[in-house]
N, C-alpha and C positions, 0 to 999 in steps of 0.2 A: 766570942761567942759570951763573955761576961757582960759585955757591955749590950749586946744584942738582948739576951735575958734580961738583964736592968731595964731596958728601955721596954720590953714587952711586959714586964711585971711577973715573970715566970722564973722556975729555976733552969739552969743549964740542964739538967738532968731530964727536964721537959723537952726542951728543945732534942736532945738526943735521943729520946726515945720517937720521937717526930722522923729526924733525918739521922741516919748510921753515921755522918761525918760532915765536912764543913763543904767538901766537893759536891755532896747531895742537897746541902741547903741552898746552895749559889746555884746549883743546878736547876732547883724547884723555883726560885725565884726570878730567874733569867727565863725561864720558859713561862712563867706567869706572865712576866712583860710582854715576851714575844706574841703570847694568845690574845692579850689584851689589844697590843698594837695592830695585830691581825685583823681583828674584828672592826677596830676602829679605821681601818683601811679598805675594809669590804663596805661600810657605811658611808665612807667617802665616797668611792666610786660609785656607789649607788645613787647616792643624790648630787653627783658633779653633772654640769649640762655637758662637759665634755673631758676629754683624756687631757688637758692641760690645764683644765679647772683642777681635776684630781689630783695631777702631778704636784701642781703648786699648794693645792690644799694639803697633801700627803706631808710635803716640804716642809711648810710651815709647822704642822704636827711634829715631825722630826726636830725639826729646831728647839722646840718647846722641850721635847722629851730630852735632848741633850744638853740644855740650858740646866734641865731639873737635876741630872745625874752626875756627880763630881766627876771629873776627868780623873782622878786618882782612882777612882772603884773601877774603872775599865781597864786601866792599865794593871791593876792590881789582881784583876780577874784573869787577864792575859798571864800574869807572871806566876802568882800564884796556884792558880786553879787552870790550868793551860788544858789538859785534856777536857774539861767542861767547855772551856772558852771555845776549843777547836770544834769539837761537836756541835755546840749552837752555830758557830761561823760557817760550818757547812750546810745545815738544815736553812740558814738564812740564806746563804748564796743560792741554793736550790730554789727556793721559794721567790725571792728576790728576782733571780734571772728571767725564772716562768712569768710572773707579774710584770716585768720590763719587757718582755719579749709581747706579752699581749697586749699591753699599754702601745707597743710600738705600732703594732699591726694594726690596731683599732684607729689609733691618731693618722696614719698611713691612709686607712680606708674614707677617712674623714675629710681628708684633705690638709691635715694641721700639721702632720709630721712628712718629711721629705721620704720619696720613694726611692732614691737613688744610694739609698744606705743597705749595708746588710743588717738586718735587723738582729741577727744573733752577735754578730760582733760589736753591735754598738751595744747588747745588753751586756755582754762579756766586760767591755772596756768599763761601761759605766759600776756594773759590781765591784770591778777592782779599783775604780777610783774612790769609790765610799769605802772599801776595805782599808785604805790607806789611812783614814782619818787617824785611825787607833794609833798609827804607826809614830811613836815618840822619837824616833830619829828622824823621822822626814819633817813632822810637826809637834816638836818638843811644846808639853803642855805649860811651859814657863812664857813662851812667846805665843804659840797660838791657841785659841779656845776650838774644842772639836765643833762646837756649833756653827762658828763663823766658816771654819773650813768647810763643812758639809753645805751652806748654804752657796759659797762659791762654786763648789764642784755641781751642785744640782742647778744652778740658773745657768751657768756656763753649758752643761750638759741638753738641757732643754733647748736653750736658745740655738744651739749647734745643730740640731735635728728638726728643729720649727720651720715650716713653710712660712711666705710671706702671710698668709692667713692665720696660723697659728701664734705667728710674731704679734699678730692686732690683741690677740687675747692676752698673751704674757705682758705686753706693755701696759695694759688696763691694770695689771699689780703693781700693788707699793711691796718694795721688800725694803 
């Protein structure tokens, strides 16, 4: 809190007048980030030619975001502010699953994503794959960068459910 106050040019007292404790401050900051990303996602969806373009554009945005966040922040948030981390994770899971389910269904209607898959199972599997990115036992930060792990999961996910028509769009992208 001392460093935060110093960087903001305010006193610790000012911060504590706005936030009762560190958990509240972390929750506020993460919620702001989530809301900003939600707006960006809506913009991406509204301006994309199709769901594959939307998915890949969102993937690129997520990689930029992950590269801008210090990996230690995410591990520390989970370790020292677990109730906040868990609550936001649940909200993200709900939003992410609903978005993925809609994405898959639209892609199927457009002939870009396979129809021989169970959309609900695939949405849950994708959500779980993205969740393990922050698991330092599976992907230790000294060995793996979160953005690289995310990119590999996302590319393999979309390729795995794409039709030939969808693959033609995917193959035009530079990763």
